[in-house]
DRENKOLFI-753370 format. One record per residue (C-alpha): residue number from 1; residue in one letter; x, y, z. Coordinates in nm, 3 decimals, m for minus. Layout:
<rs>
+-----+---------+---------+---------+---------+
! num ! residuo !      c1 !      c2 !      c3 !
+-----+---------+---------+---------+---------+
! NUM !       a !       X !       Y !       Z !
...
+-----+---------+---------+---------+---------+
</rs>
This chain:
<rs>
+-----+---------+---------+---------+---------+
! num ! residuo !      c1 !      c2 !      c3 !
+-----+---------+---------+---------+---------+
!   1 !       x !   0.000 !   0.000 !   0.000 !
!   2 !       x !   0.123 !   0.349 !  m0.094 !
!   3 !       x !   0.018 !   0.587 !   0.187 !
!   4 !       x !   0.043 !   0.887 !  m0.047 !
!   5 !       x !  m0.225 !   0.756 !  m0.286 !
!   6 !       x !  m0.406 !   0.471 !  m0.101 !
!   7 !       x !  m0.580 !   0.404 !   0.229 !
!   8 !       x !  m0.733 !   0.108 !   0.410 !
!   9 !       x !  m1.109 !   0.066 !   0.464 !
!  10 !       x !  m1.178 !   0.071 !   0.842 !
!  11 !       x !  m1.456 !  m0.193 !   0.808 !
!  12 !       x !  m1.326 !  m0.462 !   0.571 !
!  13 !       x !  m0.954 !  m0.370 !   0.545 !
!  14 !       x !  m0.958 !  m0.339 !   0.164 !
!  15 !       x !  m0.708 !  m0.108 !  m0.006 !
!  16 !       x !  m0.892 !   0.185 !  m0.165 !
!  17 !       x !  m0.783 !   0.512 !  m0.333 !
!  18 !       x !  m0.712 !   0.795 !  m0.093 !
!  19 !       x !  m1.000 !   1.045 !  m0.079 !
!  20 !       x !  m1.269 !   0.792 !  m0.183 !
!  21 !       x !  m1.616 !   0.855 !  m0.039 !
!  22 !       x !  m1.706 !   0.485 !   0.002 !
!  23 !       x !  m1.534 !   0.145 !   0.002 !
!  24 !       x !  m1.603 !  m0.037 !  m0.331 !
!  25 !       x !  m1.588 !  m0.381 !  m0.155 !
!  26 !       x !  m1.818 !  m0.335 !   0.145 !
!  27 !       x !  m1.991 !  m0.005 !   0.059 !
!  28 !       x !  m1.901 !   0.155 !   0.389 !
!  29 !       x !  m1.914 !   0.534 !   0.373 !
!  30 !       x !  m1.584 !   0.679 !   0.479 !
!  31 !       x !  m1.554 !   0.982 !   0.705 !
!  32 !       x !  m1.391 !   1.275 !   0.530 !
!  33 !       x !  m1.252 !   1.520 !   0.789 !
!  34 !       x !  m1.401 !   1.866 !   0.754 !
!  35 !       x !  m1.168 !   2.153 !   0.673 !
!  36 !       x !  m1.285 !   2.349 !   0.974 !
!  37 !       x !  m1.538 !   2.272 !   1.243 !
!  38 !       x !  m1.748 !   2.531 !   1.413 !
!  39 !       x !  m1.740 !   2.534 !   1.789 !
!  40 !       x !  m1.563 !   2.291 !   2.017 !
!  41 !       x !  m1.211 !   2.431 !   1.952 !
!  42 !       x !  m1.208 !   2.367 !   1.577 !
!  43 !       x !  m1.137 !   2.615 !   1.299 !
!  44 !       x !  m0.758 !   2.599 !   1.310 !
!  45 !       x !  m0.732 !   2.608 !   0.932 !
!  46 !       x !  m0.949 !   2.918 !   0.908 !
!  47 !       x !  m0.749 !   3.082 !   1.186 !
!  48 !       x !  m0.428 !   3.004 !   0.998 !
!  49 !       x !  m0.571 !   3.154 !   0.678 !
!  50 !       x !  m0.676 !   3.466 !   0.866 !
!  51 !       x !  m0.330 !   3.506 !   1.019 !
!  52 !       x !  m0.165 !   3.460 !   0.678 !
!  53 !       x !  m0.396 !   3.723 !   0.523 !
!  54 !       x !  m0.319 !   3.976 !   0.799 !
!  55 !       x !   0.057 !   3.915 !   0.770 !
!  56 !       x !   0.035 !   3.949 !   0.391 !
!  57 !       x !  m0.160 !   4.273 !   0.424 !
!  58 !       x !   0.099 !   4.426 !   0.657 !
!  59 !       x !   0.377 !   4.299 !   0.432 !
!  60 !       x !   0.228 !   4.490 !   0.140 !
!  61 !       x !   0.207 !   4.804 !   0.353 !
!  62 !       x !   0.572 !   4.774 !   0.460 !
!  63 !       x !   0.686 !   4.722 !   0.100 !
!  64 !       x !   0.486 !   5.030 !  m0.003 !
!  65 !       x !   0.655 !   5.241 !   0.265 !
!  66 !       x !   1.001 !   5.121 !   0.161 !
!  67 !       x !   0.924 !   5.199 !  m0.204 !
!  68 !       x !   0.801 !   5.548 !  m0.111 !
!  69 !       x !   1.134 !   5.615 !   0.059 !
!  70 !       x !   1.363 !   5.452 !  m0.199 !
!  71 !       x !   1.218 !   5.579 !  m0.530 !
!  72 !       x !   1.291 !   5.951 !  m0.468 !
!  73 !       x !   1.648 !   5.856 !  m0.368 !
!  74 !       x !   1.699 !   5.687 !  m0.706 !
!  75 !       x !   1.554 !   5.986 !  m0.892 !
!  76 !       x !   1.797 !   6.217 !  m0.711 !
!  77 !       x !   2.087 !   5.986 !  m0.802 !
!  78 !       x !   1.995 !   6.005 !  m1.169 !
!  79 !       x !   1.986 !   6.385 !  m1.155 !
!  80 !       x !   2.331 !   6.392 !  m0.990 !
!  81 !       x !   2.465 !   6.173 !  m1.270 !
!  82 !       x !   2.327 !   6.414 !  m1.533 !
!  83 !       x !   2.490 !   6.712 !  m1.357 !
!  84 !       x !   2.821 !   6.524 !  m1.339 !
!  85 !       x !   2.795 !   6.454 !  m1.712 !
!  86 !       x !   2.741 !   6.825 !  m1.790 !
!  87 !       x !   3.041 !   6.921 !  m1.574 !
!  88 !       x !   3.258 !   6.665 !  m1.752 !
!  89 !       x !   3.153 !   6.802 !  m2.091 !
!  90 !       x !   3.246 !   7.154 !  m1.980 !
!  91 !       x !   3.588 !   7.036 !  m1.861 !
!  92 !       x !   3.643 !   6.860 !  m2.194 !
!  93 !       x !   3.534 !   7.176 !  m2.376 !
!  94 !       x !   3.789 !   7.368 !  m2.169 !
!  95 !       x !   4.063 !   7.130 !  m2.285 !
!  96 !       x !   3.957 !   7.177 !  m2.649 !
!  97 !       x !   3.946 !   7.559 !  m2.609 !
!  98 !       x !   4.293 !   7.570 !  m2.447 !
!  99 !       x !   4.434 !   7.352 !  m2.723 !
! 100 !       x !   4.281 !   7.581 !  m2.987 !
! 101 !       x !   4.416 !   7.894 !  m2.811 !
! 102 !       x !   4.775 !   7.764 !  m2.807 !
! 103 !       x !   4.758 !   7.723 !  m3.184 !
! 104 !       x !   4.551 !   8.027 !  m3.285 !
! 105 !       x !   4.609 !   8.281 !  m3.006 !
! 106 !       x !   4.239 !   8.321 !  m2.918 !
! 107 !       x !   3.945 !   8.113 !  m2.796 !
! 108 !       x !   3.694 !   7.977 !  m3.049 !
! 109 !       x !   3.319 !   8.056 !  m3.013 !
! 110 !       x !   3.222 !   7.783 !  m3.262 !
! 111 !       x !   3.228 !   7.444 !  m3.083 !
! 112 !       x !   3.210 !   7.255 !  m3.414 !
! 113 !       x !   3.531 !   7.429 !  m3.530 !
! 114 !       x !   3.702 !   7.284 !  m3.223 !
! 115 !       x !   3.603 !   6.934 !  m3.332 !
! 116 !       x !   3.422 !   6.893 !  m2.999 !
! 117 !       x !   3.091 !   6.713 !  m2.947 !
! 118 !       x !   2.883 !   6.703 !  m2.630 !
! 119 !       x !   2.751 !   6.387 !  m2.469 !
! 120 !       x !   2.416 !   6.258 !  m2.585 !
! 121 !       x !   2.141 !   6.479 !  m2.439 !
! 122 !       x !   2.376 !   6.765 !  m2.346 !
! 123 !       x !   2.371 !   7.083 !  m2.555 !
! 124 !       x !   2.466 !   7.449 !  m2.536 !
! 125 !       x !   2.207 !   7.672 !  m2.369 !
! 126 !       x !   2.329 !   7.965 !  m2.575 !
! 127 !       x !   2.626 !   8.067 !  m2.788 !
! 128 !       x !   2.980 !   8.042 !  m2.651 !
! 129 !       x !   3.109 !   8.386 !  m2.553 !
! 130 !       x !   3.475 !   8.367 !  m2.660 !
! 131 !       x !   3.749 !   8.619 !  m2.724 !
! 132 !       x !   4.125 !   8.665 !  m2.705 !
! 133 !       x !   4.157 !   8.627 !  m2.329 !
! 134 !       x !   3.856 !   8.428 !  m2.211 !
! 135 !       x !   3.540 !   8.233 !  m2.286 !
! 136 !       x !   3.211 !   8.140 !  m2.122 !
! 137 !       x !   2.973 !   7.853 !  m2.206 !
! 138 !       x !   2.650 !   7.728 !  m2.054 !
! 139 !       x !   2.517 !   7.376 !  m2.114 !
! 140 !       x !   2.184 !   7.210 !  m2.039 !
! 141 !       x !   2.048 !   6.854 !  m2.034 !
! 142 !       x !   1.717 !   6.750 !  m2.190 !
! 143 !       x !   1.566 !   6.583 !  m1.883 !
! 144 !       x !   1.705 !   6.811 !  m1.609 !
! 145 !       x !   1.609 !   7.171 !  m1.532 !
! 146 !       x !   1.966 !   7.256 !  m1.426 !
! 147 !       x !   2.223 !   7.444 !  m1.633 !
! 148 !       x !   2.599 !   7.441 !  m1.580 !
! 149 !       x !   2.827 !   7.730 !  m1.675 !
! 150 !       x !   3.204 !   7.752 !  m1.704 !
! 151 !       x !   3.394 !   8.080 !  m1.738 !
! 152 !       x !   3.763 !   8.122 !  m1.815 !
! 153 !       x !   3.988 !   8.429 !  m1.817 !
! 154 !       x !   3.823 !   8.771 !  m1.852 !
! 155 !       x !   3.474 !   8.612 !  m1.886 !
! 156 !       x !   3.486 !   8.472 !  m1.528 !
! 157 !       x !   3.299 !   8.676 !  m1.265 !
! 158 !       x !   3.584 !   8.621 !  m1.015 !
! 159 !       x !   3.923 !   8.448 !  m1.014 !
! 160 !       x !   3.785 !   8.185 !  m0.774 !
! 161 !       x !   3.550 !   8.039 !  m1.035 !
! 162 !       x !   3.779 !   8.048 !  m1.339 !
! 163 !       x !   3.765 !   7.706 !  m1.503 !
! 164 !       x !   3.518 !   7.568 !  m1.248 !
! 165 !       x !   3.177 !   7.441 !  m1.363 !
! 166 !       x !   2.898 !   7.610 !  m1.166 !
! 167 !       x !   2.548 !   7.460 !  m1.184 !
! 168 !       x !   2.214 !   7.619 !  m1.095 !
! 169 !       x !   1.844 !   7.583 !  m1.169 !
+-----+---------+---------+---------+---------+
</rs>
């Protein structure tokens, strides 16, 4: 007898399929245990289901709270990465401008003439203000409302910010 699929009839002892309603040999009706009894200390299955439902409900609430905290943190991280990308492009533009100045004696207002291209999504917010002894450029990113500006030489508002990318909304 396989206890997983068969059982023994309590009246005649015949081997019958597990879960059968009656014995095919003697016709004895078999008792099928109820899932939950009312009264008399029964109902353990229903109590277990209720506990599982309550725990699941609170689990969903906790996951929702964690998501509400974590999602804005990830959005802020993405914005920081975009700002870092704009600053890097300005530093690379500075390298291209300095290289051009050593050859031609002045800074170049036309970025294309420098052979320089910005990262994908980064573009100039206006024309490059360039002359013999300085330049200024402002860049923006498509999905961020922040612009970064770099000033060099006589275009810088103060010596402290010469060649330093400054970003603002």
